[in-house]
C-alpha positions in Angstrom: -26.1 -3.7 6.3 -22.2 -3.2 6.1 -20.0 -5.7 5.0 -18.3 -7.7 8.0 -15.0 -9.3 7.5 -15.2 -12.8 7.9 -13.0 -15.0 9.7 -10.2 -16.6 7.6 -10.9 -14.4 4.7 -7.0 -14.3 3.6 -6.4 -17.7 4.7 -3.3 -19.3 2.4 -2.6 -16.1 0.7 1.0 -14.1 0.8 0.6 -10.5 0.6 3.4 -8.2 0.5 3.1 -4.5 2.1 5.3 -1.9 1.6 5.6 0.9 4.4 4.8 -1.9 7.1 6.6 -0.4 9.8 3.9 2.4 10.7 0.7 3.8 10.0 -1.5 2.6 7.4 1.1 -0.2 6.2 1.3 -1.5 9.6 -2.5 -1.5 10.5 -3.0 -3.5 7.3 -0.3 -5.9 7.7 -1.9 -6.6 11.1 -4.8 -6.9 10.0 -4.2 -9.1 6.8 -2.4 -11.3 9.3 -5.4 -11.5 11.6 -7.4 -13.1 8.4 -4.9 -15.7 7.8 -2.5 -14.0 5.5 1.3 -14.6 5.8 2.6 -11.1 5.3 5.7 -10.1 3.6 6.9 -6.8 5.4 8.8 -4.4 3.4 10.0 -1.0 5.1 13.5 0.9 5.6 13.7 0.6 9.3 14.0 -2.8 10.9 13.4 -1.5 14.4 9.8 -0.6 12.9 9.3 -3.6 10.9 10.2 -5.7 13.9 7.5 -4.1 15.7 5.0 -5.0 13.2 6.2 -8.2 13.2 5.8 -8.6 17.0 2.3 -7.5 16.9 1.5 -10.3 14.2 3.3 -13.0 16.2 1.5 -12.0 19.6 -1.7 -12.0 17.9 -1.1 -15.5 16.9 -1.1 -14.8 13.2 1.0 -16.5 10.6 4.7 -16.0 10.8 5.7 -13.1 8.8 8.6 -12.1 6.7 10.8 -9.2 7.0 12.6 -7.5 3.8 14.4 -4.3 5.2 14.5 -2.2 1.8 15.0 1.5 0.8 12.7 2.5 -1.6 14.5 5.9 -2.4 17.5 3.8 -3.6 15.9 0.5 -4.9 17.2 -0.4 -8.3 15.5 -3.0 -10.6 17.7 -5.5 -9.4 16.3 -4.9 -5.7 12.8 -5.3 -7.0 13.6 -8.6 -8.9 15.7 -10.0 -5.8 12.5 -9.3 -3.7 10.2 -11.1 -5.9 12.7 -14.1 -6.3 12.9 -14.2 -2.6 9.4 -14.3 -2.2 8.7 -17.0 -4.6 11.7 -19.1 -3.2 10.8 -18.6 0.4 7.0 -18.7 0.2 6.0 -20.2 -3.3 3.3 -17.5 -3.9 2.2 -13.8 -4.0 -1.6 -13.2 -3.9 -1.4 -9.5 -3.4 0.4 -5.9 -2.8 -0.4 -3.2 -0.8 1.7 -0.2 -1.7 1.7 1.8 1.4 5.2 3.5 1.3 4.8 6.9 1.2 7.4 9.5 0.9 6.9 13.3 2.4 8.7 16.0 3.0 7.1 19.2 3.7 4.7 21.7 2.4 6.7 24.4 0.2 6.4 26.4 -2.8 7.9 24.9 -6.0 10.2 27.5 -6.4 11.8 26.1 -3.1 11.7 22.3 -4.2 15.2 21.1 -5.5 15.9 17.9 -7.7 16.4 16.1 -4.1 12.9 16.8 -3.2 11.3 15.8 -6.5 13.9 12.7 -6.6 12.8 11.5 -3.3 8.8 11.8 -4.0 8.8 10.4 -7.4 10.9 7.7 -6.7 9.1 6.2 -3.6 5.5 7.3 -4.5 5.5 6.3 -8.0 8.5 4.7 -9.5 8.7 1.9 -6.5 5.5 0.6 -7.2 5.7 0.5 -10.7 9.0 -1.5 -10.5 7.8 -3.8 -7.7 4.8 -4.5 -9.6 6.7 -5.1 -12.8 9.1 -7.6 -10.7 6.1 -9.2 -9.1 3.9 -9.9 -12.0 4.8 -13.4 -12.9 4.2 -14.2 -9.2 0.8 -12.5 -9.1 -0.4 -13.9 -12.6 0.0 -17.2 -11.0 -2.5 -16.4 -8.1 -6.1 -17.4 -8.6 -7.2 -14.2 -7.4 -4.4 -11.2 -7.2 -5.2 -7.9 -5.7 -2.8 -5.0 -6.1 -3.9 -1.6 -3.9 -2.3 1.3 -4.5 -2.8 4.5 -1.8 -3.3 7.7 -3.5 -3.7 11.2 -2.0 -6.3 13.9 -1.9 -3.7 16.5 -3.6 -2.9 14.1 -6.1 -6.4 13.7 -7.4 -7.0 17.5 -6.9 -3.6 19.5 -7.0 -3.2 22.5 -5.1 -0.6 25.1 -4.0 2.5 24.2 -2.1 1.9 20.6 -2.3 4.6 20.5 -5.2 6.5 17.3 -6.1 4.5 15.1 -3.6 1.2 16.0 -5.2 2.8 15.4 -8.6 4.0 12.2 -7.6 0.5 10.9 -6.4 -1.3 12.4 -9.6 1.4 10.4 -11.2 0.3 7.5 -9.5 -3.3 7.5 -10.6 -2.1 8.0 -14.4 0.0 4.6 -13.7 -3.2 2.8 -11.8 -5.0 3.6 -15.1 -2.6 2.0 -17.5 -1.9 -1.1 -15.4 -5.5 -1.7 -15.2 -6.0 -1.5 -18.9 -2.9 -4.0 -19.2 -4.5 -6.3 -16.9 -8.1 -6.1 -18.1 -7.7 -9.2 -19.6 -6.4 -11.4 -16.9 -9.4 -11.8 -14.7 -7.3 -13.1 -11.8 -5.1 -9.9 -11.6 -6.4 -6.5 -10.7 -5.2 -3.1 -9.2 -7.2 -0.4 -7.5 -6.1 3.0 -6.0 -7.5 4.1 -2.7 -7.6 7.8 -1.9 -8.0 7.7 1.9 -9.3 11.2 2.6 -8.5 12.6 6.3 -7.6 9.7 8.5 -5.8 9.6 12.1 -2.3 8.8 10.9 1.4 9.8 11.1 1.3 11.0 7.8 -1.4 13.4 8.4 0.1 14.2 11.6 2.8 15.9 9.7 0.7 17.4 6.9 -2.0 19.0 9.0 0.3 19.3 12.5 -2.1 21.8 14.4 -5.4 19.7 13.3 -7.7 18.2 16.1 -7.7 15.0 15.0 -10.7 13.7 17.3 -13.5 12.3 15.0 -11.2 11.3 12.1 -11.2 7.8 11.1 -8.1 5.6 12.4 -5.9 3.5 10.5 -7.5 0.2 12.0 -10.8 1.1 10.4 -9.0 2.1 7.1 -7.0 -1.4 7.4 -10.4 -3.0 7.6 -11.5 -1.6 4.3 -7.9 -2.8 3.0 -8.8 -6.1 3.9 -11.8 -6.1 1.9 -10.3 -4.9 -0.9 -7.4 -7.2 -0.8 -10.0 -10.5 -0.4 -12.1 -12.4 -3.0 -15.2 -10.5 -1.8 -14.1 -7.5 -3.6 -13.0 -9.6 -7.0 -15.4 -7.5 -9.1 -13.7 -4.1 -7.9 -11.2 -3.5 -10.5 -9.5 -0.5 -12.4 -11.1 2.0 -9.8 -10.1 5.0 -8.2 -11.7 4.9 -4.8 -12.4 7.7 -2.5 -12.6 6.4 0.9 -14.0 8.4 3.9 -15.1 5.7 6.6 -16.7 2.5 6.9 -17.1 -0.5 4.9 -19.0 -1.4 1.9 -22.9 -2.0 1.9 
């Protein structure tokens, strides 16, 4: 029988969600809050973060926090300030979902300049590593901390024209494996990377604009899976590259 999310699964936890203003990030933040978590909403557009904030409070979830940060320009000092603010204001951190994603356009490599490469690498690869480094001290104090990275099909199996976007996501898989090994002796701290496959999301609308989206899993269905992976019932799942298609664990 498929797993069902218990009420209060994430009660008392503090979870940071990047890219929380839309798509998977927003859906996951709302799902986490409905299960009792206090969510830290990070993104570059305050108006979008406020929409997620309003959806959480309207549903009766714990009051979230908003941190507007442009990850394409964030520095180590910005990441450390984020971690310090979470520690000071909320006192703990029990998980991070790295949902922020930079995607520009499909194009051949000979048309991708350094600006394209820099944007993709900074947001999709460098920012998650920098945030995890800055927040590791807080995460290590949690009895059960879960870090989730979002991969992408063309990072796992690169194809022509996906260019620096695919390279950034392939690099994220390498980072996930390295970080998992370095945290292997910490039973209370785990990291996994999830490749969602085709889902009906704003990113999919941009990468496949002419595709009929009927029948694709929605962001809410994927968010439910991410809630399981963030919670205590998935504690044994660590250091994995997970290819998700739909549904919950059996």
